[in-house]
Biotite code that builds the C-alpha atoms (Angstrom):
import biotite.structure as struc

atoms = struc.array([
    struc.Atom([117.700, 110.376, 113.752], chain_id="A", res_id=1, res_name="MET", atom_name="CA", element="C"),
    struc.Atom([118.046, 110.727, 109.913], chain_id="A", res_id=2, res_name="ARG", atom_name="CA", element="C"),
    struc.Atom([120.094, 113.899, 109.022], chain_id="A", res_id=3, res_name="SER", atom_name="CA", element="C"),
    struc.Atom([117.698, 116.925, 107.338], chain_id="A", res_id=4, res_name="GLN", atom_name="CA", element="C"),
    struc.Atom([119.111, 115.690, 103.979], chain_id="A", res_id=5, res_name="SER", atom_name="CA", element="C"),
    struc.Atom([118.715, 112.003, 104.532], chain_id="A", res_id=6, res_name="SER", atom_name="CA", element="C"),
    struc.Atom([114.736, 112.837, 105.385], chain_id="A", res_id=7, res_name="ALA", atom_name="CA", element="C"),
    struc.Atom([111.745, 112.077, 103.422], chain_id="A", res_id=8, res_name="ARG", atom_name="CA", element="C"),
    struc.Atom([110.996, 115.215, 101.507], chain_id="A", res_id=9, res_name="ARG", atom_name="CA", element="C"),
    struc.Atom([107.837, 116.497, 101.895], chain_id="A", res_id=10, res_name="ARG", atom_name="CA", element="C"),
    struc.Atom([105.360, 118.631, 99.518], chain_id="A", res_id=11, res_name="ILE", atom_name="CA", element="C"),
    struc.Atom([102.118, 120.344, 101.021], chain_id="A", res_id=12, res_name="VAL", atom_name="CA", element="C"),
    struc.Atom([99.118, 120.080, 98.271], chain_id="A", res_id=13, res_name="VAL", atom_name="CA", element="C"),
    struc.Atom([96.644, 122.666, 98.524], chain_id="A", res_id=14, res_name="GLY", atom_name="CA", element="C"),
    struc.Atom([93.551, 122.498, 96.345], chain_id="A", res_id=15, res_name="ILE", atom_name="CA", element="C"),
    struc.Atom([91.373, 125.303, 95.816], chain_id="A", res_id=16, res_name="SER", atom_name="CA", element="C"),
    struc.Atom([87.396, 125.935, 94.573], chain_id="A", res_id=17, res_name="GLY", atom_name="CA", element="C"),
    struc.Atom([89.471, 127.325, 90.536], chain_id="A", res_id=18, res_name="ALA", atom_name="CA", element="C"),
    struc.Atom([88.489, 125.199, 87.631], chain_id="A", res_id=19, res_name="SER", atom_name="CA", element="C"),
    struc.Atom([90.933, 122.205, 87.702], chain_id="A", res_id=20, res_name="GLY", atom_name="CA", element="C"),
    struc.Atom([90.988, 119.900, 89.572], chain_id="A", res_id=21, res_name="ALA", atom_name="CA", element="C"),
    struc.Atom([92.497, 117.454, 87.274], chain_id="A", res_id=22, res_name="ILE", atom_name="CA", element="C"),
    struc.Atom([95.991, 119.414, 87.873], chain_id="A", res_id=23, res_name="TYR", atom_name="CA", element="C"),
    struc.Atom([95.288, 118.554, 91.985], chain_id="A", res_id=24, res_name="GLY", atom_name="CA", element="C"),
    struc.Atom([94.371, 115.036, 91.230], chain_id="A", res_id=25, res_name="VAL", atom_name="CA", element="C"),
    struc.Atom([97.522, 114.341, 88.445], chain_id="A", res_id=26, res_name="ARG", atom_name="CA", element="C"),
    struc.Atom([100.095, 115.796, 91.235], chain_id="A", res_id=27, res_name="LEU", atom_name="CA", element="C"),
    struc.Atom([98.814, 113.928, 93.925], chain_id="A", res_id=28, res_name="LEU", atom_name="CA", element="C"),
    struc.Atom([99.769, 110.908, 91.991], chain_id="A", res_id=29, res_name="ARG", atom_name="CA", element="C"),
    struc.Atom([103.043, 112.169, 90.510], chain_id="A", res_id=30, res_name="LEU", atom_name="CA", element="C"),
    struc.Atom([104.663, 112.908, 94.104], chain_id="A", res_id=31, res_name="LEU", atom_name="CA", element="C"),
    struc.Atom([103.233, 109.287, 95.361], chain_id="A", res_id=32, res_name="ARG", atom_name="CA", element="C"),
    struc.Atom([104.905, 107.843, 92.372], chain_id="A", res_id=33, res_name="GLU", atom_name="CA", element="C"),
    struc.Atom([108.259, 110.465, 93.037], chain_id="A", res_id=34, res_name="LEU", atom_name="CA", element="C"),
    struc.Atom([107.846, 108.951, 96.740], chain_id="A", res_id=35, res_name="GLU", atom_name="CA", element="C"),
    struc.Atom([107.731, 112.442, 97.738], chain_id="A", res_id=36, res_name="ILE", atom_name="CA", element="C"),
    struc.Atom([105.489, 112.777, 101.496], chain_id="A", res_id=37, res_name="GLU", atom_name="CA", element="C"),
    struc.Atom([102.160, 114.514, 100.570], chain_id="A", res_id=38, res_name="SER", atom_name="CA", element="C"),
    struc.Atom([100.048, 117.237, 102.952], chain_id="A", res_id=39, res_name="HIS", atom_name="CA", element="C"),
    struc.Atom([96.726, 117.846, 101.417], chain_id="A", res_id=40, res_name="LEU", atom_name="CA", element="C"),
    struc.Atom([94.485, 119.980, 102.419], chain_id="A", res_id=41, res_name="VAL", atom_name="CA", element="C"),
    struc.Atom([91.825, 120.896, 100.699], chain_id="A", res_id=42, res_name="VAL", atom_name="CA", element="C"),
    struc.Atom([88.936, 123.553, 100.278], chain_id="A", res_id=43, res_name="SER", atom_name="CA", element="C"),
    struc.Atom([85.069, 123.248, 100.149], chain_id="A", res_id=44, res_name="ARG", atom_name="CA", element="C"),
    struc.Atom([85.105, 125.204, 97.167], chain_id="A", res_id=45, res_name="SER", atom_name="CA", element="C"),
    struc.Atom([87.137, 122.383, 95.616], chain_id="A", res_id=46, res_name="ALA", atom_name="CA", element="C"),
    struc.Atom([85.160, 118.910, 96.853], chain_id="A", res_id=47, res_name="GLN", atom_name="CA", element="C"),
    struc.Atom([82.622, 120.592, 94.605], chain_id="A", res_id=48, res_name="VAL", atom_name="CA", element="C"),
    struc.Atom([84.840, 121.074, 91.832], chain_id="A", res_id=49, res_name="THR", atom_name="CA", element="C"),
    struc.Atom([86.421, 117.747, 92.560], chain_id="A", res_id=50, res_name="LEU", atom_name="CA", element="C"),
    struc.Atom([82.370, 116.505, 91.698], chain_id="A", res_id=51, res_name="ALA", atom_name="CA", element="C"),
    struc.Atom([81.583, 118.238, 88.902], chain_id="A", res_id=52, res_name="GLN", atom_name="CA", element="C"),
    struc.Atom([85.351, 118.155, 86.832], chain_id="A", res_id=53, res_name="GLU", atom_name="CA", element="C"),
    struc.Atom([86.020, 114.480, 87.855], chain_id="A", res_id=54, res_name="LEU", atom_name="CA", element="C"),
    struc.Atom([82.614, 112.676, 89.479], chain_id="A", res_id=55, res_name="GLN", atom_name="CA", element="C"),
    struc.Atom([85.263, 112.217, 91.853], chain_id="A", res_id=56, res_name="MET", atom_name="CA", element="C"),
    struc.Atom([84.469, 111.764, 96.121], chain_id="A", res_id=57, res_name="ARG", atom_name="CA", element="C"),
    struc.Atom([86.796, 113.545, 99.184], chain_id="A", res_id=58, res_name="ILE", atom_name="CA", element="C"),
    struc.Atom([87.870, 110.294, 99.885], chain_id="A", res_id=59, res_name="ALA", atom_name="CA", element="C"),
    struc.Atom([89.037, 108.819, 96.878], chain_id="A", res_id=60, res_name="ASP", atom_name="CA", element="C"),
    struc.Atom([91.500, 112.200, 96.797], chain_id="A", res_id=61, res_name="LEU", atom_name="CA", element="C"),
    struc.Atom([92.432, 111.883, 100.057], chain_id="A", res_id=62, res_name="GLN", atom_name="CA", element="C"),
    struc.Atom([93.498, 108.397, 99.530], chain_id="A", res_id=63, res_name="ALA", atom_name="CA", element="C"),
    struc.Atom([95.948, 109.403, 97.145], chain_id="A", res_id=64, res_name="LEU", atom_name="CA", element="C"),
    struc.Atom([97.455, 111.424, 99.498], chain_id="A", res_id=65, res_name="ALA", atom_name="CA", element="C"),
    struc.Atom([100.121, 110.437, 102.401], chain_id="A", res_id=66, res_name="ASP", atom_name="CA", element="C"),
    struc.Atom([98.210, 112.750, 105.548], chain_id="A", res_id=67, res_name="VAL", atom_name="CA", element="C"),
    struc.Atom([95.596, 114.906, 105.533], chain_id="A", res_id=68, res_name="ASN", atom_name="CA", element="C"),
    struc.Atom([94.031, 118.422, 106.807], chain_id="A", res_id=69, res_name="TYR", atom_name="CA", element="C"),
    struc.Atom([90.533, 119.817, 107.232], chain_id="A", res_id=70, res_name="PRO", atom_name="CA", element="C"),
    struc.Atom([90.811, 122.966, 105.767], chain_id="A", res_id=71, res_name="ASN", atom_name="CA", element="C"),
    struc.Atom([89.129, 124.424, 108.800], chain_id="A", res_id=72, res_name="THR", atom_name="CA", element="C"),
    struc.Atom([91.850, 123.082, 111.162], chain_id="A", res_id=73, res_name="ASP", atom_name="CA", element="C"),
    struc.Atom([94.439, 125.807, 112.206], chain_id="A", res_id=74, res_name="ILE", atom_name="CA", element="C"),
    struc.Atom([96.302, 124.278, 114.214], chain_id="A", res_id=75, res_name="GLY", atom_name="CA", element="C"),
    struc.Atom([97.836, 121.287, 112.020], chain_id="A", res_id=76, res_name="ALA", atom_name="CA", element="C"),
    struc.Atom([100.988, 120.850, 111.584], chain_id="A", res_id=77, res_name="ALA", atom_name="CA", element="C"),
    struc.Atom([101.332, 123.080, 108.477], chain_id="A", res_id=78, res_name="ILE", atom_name="CA", element="C"),
    struc.Atom([100.181, 125.802, 109.867], chain_id="A", res_id=79, res_name="SER", atom_name="CA", element="C"),
    struc.Atom([103.480, 125.854, 111.486], chain_id="A", res_id=80, res_name="SER", atom_name="CA", element="C"),
    struc.Atom([106.785, 127.272, 110.187], chain_id="A", res_id=81, res_name="GLY", atom_name="CA", element="C"),
    struc.Atom([107.997, 125.108, 113.041], chain_id="A", res_id=82, res_name="SER", atom_name="CA", element="C"),
    struc.Atom([106.766, 121.744, 110.635], chain_id="A", res_id=83, res_name="PHE", atom_name="CA", element="C"),
    struc.Atom([109.691, 121.113, 107.943], chain_id="A", res_id=84, res_name="ARG", atom_name="CA", element="C"),
    struc.Atom([108.294, 120.968, 104.359], chain_id="A", res_id=85, res_name="VAL", atom_name="CA", element="C"),
    struc.Atom([110.007, 121.915, 101.053], chain_id="A", res_id=86, res_name="ASP", atom_name="CA", element="C"),
    struc.Atom([106.975, 124.512, 100.577], chain_id="A", res_id=87, res_name="GLY", atom_name="CA", element="C"),
    struc.Atom([103.926, 124.233, 98.841], chain_id="A", res_id=88, res_name="MET", atom_name="CA", element="C"),
    struc.Atom([101.938, 123.683, 95.623], chain_id="A", res_id=89, res_name="ILE", atom_name="CA", element="C"),
    struc.Atom([98.773, 125.038, 95.026], chain_id="A", res_id=90, res_name="VAL", atom_name="CA", element="C"),
    struc.Atom([96.651, 123.762, 92.340], chain_id="A", res_id=91, res_name="ALA", atom_name="CA", element="C"),
    struc.Atom([94.516, 124.759, 91.289], chain_id="A", res_id=92, res_name="PRO", atom_name="CA", element="C"),
    struc.Atom([94.308, 128.032, 93.115], chain_id="A", res_id=93, res_name="CYS", atom_name="CA", element="C"),
    struc.Atom([91.285, 130.181, 92.873], chain_id="A", res_id=94, res_name="SER", atom_name="CA", element="C"),
    struc.Atom([91.430, 134.113, 92.991], chain_id="A", res_id=95, res_name="ILE", atom_name="CA", element="C"),
    struc.Atom([89.918, 134.144, 96.456], chain_id="A", res_id=96, res_name="LYS", atom_name="CA", element="C"),
    struc.Atom([93.126, 131.976, 98.148], chain_id="A", res_id=97, res_name="THR", atom_name="CA", element="C"),
    struc.Atom([95.589, 134.362, 95.762], chain_id="A", res_id=98, res_name="LEU", atom_name="CA", element="C"),
    struc.Atom([93.913, 136.823, 97.780], chain_id="A", res_id=99, res_name="SER", atom_name="CA", element="C"),
    struc.Atom([94.206, 135.802, 101.077], chain_id="A", res_id=100, res_name="GLU", atom_name="CA", element="C"),
    struc.Atom([97.880, 134.851, 100.375], chain_id="A", res_id=101, res_name="VAL", atom_name="CA", element="C"),
    struc.Atom([98.590, 137.675, 98.986], chain_id="A", res_id=102, res_name="ALA", atom_name="CA", element="C"),
    struc.Atom([96.884, 140.144, 101.553], chain_id="A", res_id=103, res_name="THR", atom_name="CA", element="C"),
    struc.Atom([97.655, 137.751, 104.457], chain_id="A", res_id=104, res_name="GLY", atom_name="CA", element="C"),
    struc.Atom([94.357, 137.612, 105.880], chain_id="A", res_id=105, res_name="CYS", atom_name="CA", element="C"),
    struc.Atom([94.264, 133.946, 105.809], chain_id="A", res_id=106, res_name="THR", atom_name="CA", element="C"),
    struc.Atom([91.218, 132.355, 106.846], chain_id="A", res_id=107, res_name="SER", atom_name="CA", element="C"),
    struc.Atom([91.505, 128.830, 106.473], chain_id="A", res_id=108, res_name="SER", atom_name="CA", element="C"),
    struc.Atom([93.921, 125.633, 106.871], chain_id="A", res_id=109, res_name="LEU", atom_name="CA", element="C"),
    struc.Atom([94.872, 126.492, 102.983], chain_id="A", res_id=110, res_name="LEU", atom_name="CA", element="C"),
    struc.Atom([95.504, 129.894, 103.572], chain_id="A", res_id=111, res_name="SER", atom_name="CA", element="C"),
    struc.Atom([97.690, 130.183, 106.959], chain_id="A", res_id=112, res_name="ARG", atom_name="CA", element="C"),
    struc.Atom([99.782, 126.367, 105.523], chain_id="A", res_id=113, res_name="ALA", atom_name="CA", element="C"),
    struc.Atom([100.756, 129.178, 102.149], chain_id="A", res_id=114, res_name="ALA", atom_name="CA", element="C"),
    struc.Atom([101.827, 132.398, 104.450], chain_id="A", res_id=115, res_name="ASP", atom_name="CA", element="C"),
    struc.Atom([103.508, 129.823, 106.210], chain_id="A", res_id=116, res_name="VAL", atom_name="CA", element="C"),
    struc.Atom([105.722, 129.037, 103.357], chain_id="A", res_id=117, res_name="MET", atom_name="CA", element="C"),
    struc.Atom([106.357, 132.652, 102.805], chain_id="A", res_id=118, res_name="LEU", atom_name="CA", element="C"),
    struc.Atom([106.711, 134.027, 105.766], chain_id="A", res_id=119, res_name="LYS", atom_name="CA", element="C"),
    struc.Atom([109.437, 131.045, 106.429], chain_id="A", res_id=120, res_name="GLU", atom_name="CA", element="C"),
    struc.Atom([110.831, 131.863, 102.997], chain_id="A", res_id=121, res_name="ARG", atom_name="CA", element="C"),
    struc.Atom([109.838, 128.321, 101.356], chain_id="A", res_id=122, res_name="ARG", atom_name="CA", element="C"),
    struc.Atom([108.619, 127.950, 97.786], chain_id="A", res_id=123, res_name="ARG", atom_name="CA", element="C"),
    struc.Atom([105.367, 128.625, 97.683], chain_id="A", res_id=124, res_name="LEU", atom_name="CA", element="C"),
    struc.Atom([103.971, 128.152, 93.449], chain_id="A", res_id=125, res_name="VAL", atom_name="CA", element="C"),
    struc.Atom([100.480, 129.376, 93.015], chain_id="A", res_id=126, res_name="LEU", atom_name="CA", element="C"),
    struc.Atom([98.139, 127.663, 90.224], chain_id="A", res_id=127, res_name="MET", atom_name="CA", element="C"),
    struc.Atom([96.147, 130.726, 89.395], chain_id="A", res_id=128, res_name="VAL", atom_name="CA", element="C"),
    struc.Atom([92.866, 129.634, 87.263], chain_id="A", res_id=129, res_name="ARG", atom_name="CA", element="C"),
    struc.Atom([90.821, 132.422, 86.504], chain_id="A", res_id=130, res_name="GLU", atom_name="CA", element="C"),
    struc.Atom([90.740, 134.710, 82.914], chain_id="A", res_id=131, res_name="THR", atom_name="CA", element="C"),
    struc.Atom([89.979, 136.710, 82.187], chain_id="A", res_id=132, res_name="PRO", atom_name="CA", element="C"),
    struc.Atom([91.994, 139.495, 84.842], chain_id="A", res_id=133, res_name="LEU", atom_name="CA", element="C"),
    struc.Atom([91.071, 142.767, 86.160], chain_id="A", res_id=134, res_name="HIS", atom_name="CA", element="C"),
    struc.Atom([92.816, 145.248, 87.655], chain_id="A", res_id=135, res_name="ALA", atom_name="CA", element="C"),
    struc.Atom([92.081, 143.502, 91.440], chain_id="A", res_id=136, res_name="GLY", atom_name="CA", element="C"),
    struc.Atom([93.472, 139.962, 90.759], chain_id="A", res_id=137, res_name="HIS", atom_name="CA", element="C"),
    struc.Atom([96.431, 141.717, 88.557], chain_id="A", res_id=138, res_name="ILE", atom_name="CA", element="C"),
    struc.Atom([97.508, 143.438, 91.607], chain_id="A", res_id=139, res_name="ARG", atom_name="CA", element="C"),
    struc.Atom([97.259, 140.499, 93.712], chain_id="A", res_id=140, res_name="SER", atom_name="CA", element="C"),
    struc.Atom([99.503, 138.398, 91.399], chain_id="A", res_id=141, res_name="LEU", atom_name="CA", element="C"),
    struc.Atom([101.663, 141.387, 91.928], chain_id="A", res_id=142, res_name="ALA", atom_name="CA", element="C"),
    struc.Atom([101.678, 141.367, 96.021], chain_id="A", res_id=143, res_name="ALA", atom_name="CA", element="C"),
    struc.Atom([101.717, 137.725, 95.988], chain_id="A", res_id=144, res_name="VAL", atom_name="CA", element="C"),
    struc.Atom([104.835, 137.365, 93.443], chain_id="A", res_id=145, res_name="THR", atom_name="CA", element="C"),
    struc.Atom([106.918, 140.708, 95.851], chain_id="A", res_id=146, res_name="ASP", atom_name="CA", element="C"),
    struc.Atom([106.190, 138.551, 98.602], chain_id="A", res_id=147, res_name="ALA", atom_name="CA", element="C"),
    struc.Atom([108.297, 135.243, 97.701], chain_id="A", res_id=148, res_name="GLY", atom_name="CA", element="C"),
    struc.Atom([105.000, 133.561, 95.463], chain_id="A", res_id=149, res_name="ALA", atom_name="CA", element="C"),
    struc.Atom([105.937, 131.992, 92.127], chain_id="A", res_id=150, res_name="ILE", atom_name="CA", element="C"),
    struc.Atom([102.478, 132.491, 90.229], chain_id="A", res_id=151, res_name="VAL", atom_name="CA", element="C"),
    struc.Atom([102.401, 129.558, 88.109], chain_id="A", res_id=152, res_name="TYR", atom_name="CA", element="C"),
    struc.Atom([98.864, 129.765, 85.737], chain_id="A", res_id=153, res_name="PRO", atom_name="CA", element="C"),
    struc.Atom([98.439, 126.290, 84.516], chain_id="A", res_id=154, res_name="PRO", atom_name="CA", element="C"),
    struc.Atom([98.613, 127.406, 80.377], chain_id="A", res_id=155, res_name="VAL", atom_name="CA", element="C"),
    struc.Atom([99.745, 124.475, 78.218], chain_id="A", res_id=156, res_name="PRO", atom_name="CA", element="C"),
    struc.Atom([103.018, 124.478, 76.351], chain_id="A", res_id=157, res_name="ALA", atom_name="CA", element="C"),
    struc.Atom([102.433, 123.418, 72.705], chain_id="A", res_id=158, res_name="PHE", atom_name="CA", element="C"),
    struc.Atom([106.077, 123.192, 71.467], chain_id="A", res_id=159, res_name="TYR", atom_name="CA", element="C"),
    struc.Atom([105.458, 119.577, 73.663], chain_id="A", res_id=160, res_name="ALA", atom_name="CA", element="C"),
    struc.Atom([103.397, 118.876, 71.151], chain_id="A", res_id=161, res_name="MET", atom_name="CA", element="C"),
    struc.Atom([100.768, 116.999, 73.785], chain_id="A", res_id=162, res_name="PRO", atom_name="CA", element="C"),
    struc.Atom([98.146, 114.132, 71.906], chain_id="A", res_id=163, res_name="GLU", atom_name="CA", element="C"),
    struc.Atom([95.893, 114.126, 75.383], chain_id="A", res_id=164, res_name="THR", atom_name="CA", element="C"),
    struc.Atom([94.826, 115.785, 78.386], chain_id="A", res_id=165, res_name="LEU", atom_name="CA", element="C"),
    struc.Atom([96.896, 114.069, 80.560], chain_id="A", res_id=166, res_name="GLU", atom_name="CA", element="C"),
    struc.Atom([99.779, 115.155, 78.752], chain_id="A", res_id=167, res_name="GLN", atom_name="CA", element="C"),
    struc.Atom([99.259, 118.611, 78.985], chain_id="A", res_id=168, res_name="MET", atom_name="CA", element="C"),
    struc.Atom([98.407, 118.261, 82.800], chain_id="A", res_id=169, res_name="VAL", atom_name="CA", element="C"),
    struc.Atom([101.888, 116.268, 83.250], chain_id="A", res_id=170, res_name="ASP", atom_name="CA", element="C"),
    struc.Atom([104.374, 118.603, 81.679], chain_id="A", res_id=171, res_name="HIS", atom_name="CA", element="C"),
    struc.Atom([103.415, 121.534, 83.506], chain_id="A", res_id=172, res_name="THR", atom_name="CA", element="C"),
    struc.Atom([102.866, 119.481, 86.582], chain_id="A", res_id=173, res_name="LEU", atom_name="CA", element="C"),
    struc.Atom([106.907, 118.266, 85.302], chain_id="A", res_id=174, res_name="GLY", atom_name="CA", element="C"),
    struc.Atom([107.523, 122.070, 84.860], chain_id="A", res_id=175, res_name="ARG", atom_name="CA", element="C"),
    struc.Atom([105.674, 122.804, 88.515], chain_id="A", res_id=176, res_name="VAL", atom_name="CA", element="C"),
    struc.Atom([107.917, 120.260, 89.443], chain_id="A", res_id=177, res_name="LEU", atom_name="CA", element="C"),
    struc.Atom([111.155, 121.211, 88.199], chain_id="A", res_id=178, res_name="ASP", atom_name="CA", element="C"),
    struc.Atom([110.808, 124.460, 90.545], chain_id="A", res_id=179, res_name="LEU", atom_name="CA", element="C"),
    struc.Atom([111.491, 122.538, 93.310], chain_id="A", res_id=180, res_name="PHE", atom_name="CA", element="C"),
    struc.Atom([113.840, 120.929, 91.721], chain_id="A", res_id=181, res_name="ASP", atom_name="CA", element="C"),
    struc.Atom([111.823, 117.788, 91.666], chain_id="A", res_id=182, res_name="ILE", atom_name="CA", element="C"),
    struc.Atom([112.713, 115.355, 87.870], chain_id="A", res_id=183, res_name="GLU", atom_name="CA", element="C"),
    struc.Atom([109.184, 113.908, 86.807], chain_id="A", res_id=184, res_name="SER", atom_name="CA", element="C"),
    struc.Atom([110.174, 112.415, 83.790], chain_id="A", res_id=185, res_name="ARG", atom_name="CA", element="C"),
    struc.Atom([106.613, 114.435, 81.940], chain_id="A", res_id=186, res_name="THR", atom_name="CA", element="C"),
    struc.Atom([108.358, 117.245, 80.423], chain_id="A", res_id=187, res_name="VAL", atom_name="CA", element="C"),
    struc.Atom([109.147, 117.650, 76.867], chain_id="A", res_id=188, res_name="ARG", atom_name="CA", element="C"),
    struc.Atom([112.195, 118.883, 77.207], chain_id="A", res_id=189, res_name="ARG", atom_name="CA", element="C"),
    struc.Atom([112.991, 122.073, 74.699], chain_id="A", res_id=190, res_name="TRP", atom_name="CA", element="C"),
    struc.Atom([116.523, 121.895, 73.032], chain_id="A", res_id=191, res_name="SER", atom_name="CA", element="C"),
    struc.Atom([116.081, 124.109, 70.675], chain_id="A", res_id=192, res_name="GLY", atom_name="CA", element="C"),
    struc.Atom([115.099, 124.602, 66.485], chain_id="A", res_id=193, res_name="THR", atom_name="CA", element="C"),
    struc.Atom([117.431, 122.401, 64.206], chain_id="A", res_id=194, res_name="ALA", atom_name="CA", element="C"),
    struc.Atom([118.429, 124.532, 61.134], chain_id="A", res_id=195, res_name="GLY", atom_name="CA", element="C"),
])
């Protein structure tokens, strides 16, 4: 029997209906390249966004993950704290999903799995995609942060001098994976200014 330290790393990936489906798709590809086991849950709205933004079918997305769960399966492995994972990334994260996690009133497997990360004190990163924000959004961002989540809006880092959309996405996801101590080799690290 393998010890926990030698077991393959596992990350839950949630994709909600916010714009930015490219983040979830590229994240799954990076995890596969890094040989990290991915457990995927996708909201119904995300399926629409995936088709509109990337002309991608849900079956093609699911093929990128090691394990897939229907968003309605509240009895799935990732709905329990006894199922060991390193954490969860919601990429992108809609305000609806954020609000459910912030209040603990979960209505789907996606928000339930995120809630489990918080109660088990595991890493939860929410790549919130909304702008501008009103006071209710800001209160939800504060509440979920107080509960232990990391809010990571996918804001591009221009010091990395990206030349393509893919480079911008990869840099952002590399910084998200840094939060799990996972080296993706997609980050152009800041080394200070010369002079």
